[in-house]
C-alpha positions as CSV (number, residue, x, y, z in Angstrom):
1,M,126.3,90.3,103.2
2,K,126.9,89.2,99.8
3,Y,127.4,91.0,96.9
4,W,124.3,90.4,95.3
5,E,122.4,92.0,98.0
6,I,124.9,95.3,97.3
7,V,123.7,95.5,94.0
8,A,120.2,95.2,95.2
9,H,120.8,98.0,98.0
10,K,122.5,100.3,94.6
11,L,119.1,99.6,92.2
12,S,116.8,100.6,96.1
13,A,118.7,103.3,96.5
14,A,118.1,104.4,93.2
15,G,114.4,103.9,93.0
16,F,113.6,100.4,91.5
17,T,111.8,97.7,92.9
18,W,112.8,94.5,92.5
19,G,112.9,90.4,92.5
20,Y,113.8,87.4,92.0
21,C,112.3,84.3,91.2
22,S,115.0,80.4,91.2
23,A,113.8,77.0,89.5
24,V,115.5,73.6,88.4
25,T,115.1,72.6,84.7
26,R,117.0,70.0,83.5
27,H,119.6,71.9,82.5
28,G,120.1,73.2,85.8
29,W,119.2,76.1,88.3
30,R,118.0,79.3,86.8
31,Y,117.6,82.7,88.5
32,I,115.2,85.5,86.9
33,V,115.9,89.0,88.3
34,D,113.9,91.7,87.4
35,A,113.5,95.3,88.9
36,Y,111.2,98.4,88.0
37,R,110.5,102.2,88.2
38,V,107.2,104.2,88.5
39,D,108.3,105.9,85.6
40,G,107.5,102.4,83.8
41,R,110.8,101.2,83.3
42,R,111.3,97.9,83.8
43,Y,114.3,95.5,83.2
44,I,114.3,91.1,83.4
45,V,117.5,89.4,83.6
46,E,117.4,85.6,83.4
47,S,121.2,83.8,84.1
48,D,122.2,80.6,85.8
49,E,124.5,82.5,88.8
50,L,122.5,85.0,90.7
51,L,125.4,87.2,91.3
52,R,125.4,87.4,87.0
53,A,121.7,88.1,87.0
54,F,122.3,90.6,89.6
55,L,125.7,92.6,87.6
56,E,123.3,92.1,84.4
57,L,120.1,94.0,85.9
58,E,122.9,96.7,87.9
59,A,124.4,97.6,84.1
60,A,121.1,97.8,82.3
61,C,119.3,99.8,85.5
62,L,121.9,101.6,86.3
63,K,123.5,102.6,82.9
64,T,120.1,104.7,82.3
65,M,119.8,106.6,86.0
66,P,120.7,110.4,84.7
67,Q,124.5,110.8,87.2
68,N,124.7,113.7,89.1
């Protein structure tokens, strides 16, 4: 299992629906990762590395979640 898949699983467990896409630009690969919840929260991150994008998304999404 890749580490970004572990992050994706954490996001799913926290109630987020997530997705990503990739594209080749003249500057190289770009990854866009997003996550949203039914309560209206939505986060979008763009990076040149898939793992970095997921880590930034995890930080943005899960820091706003109340701790149990």
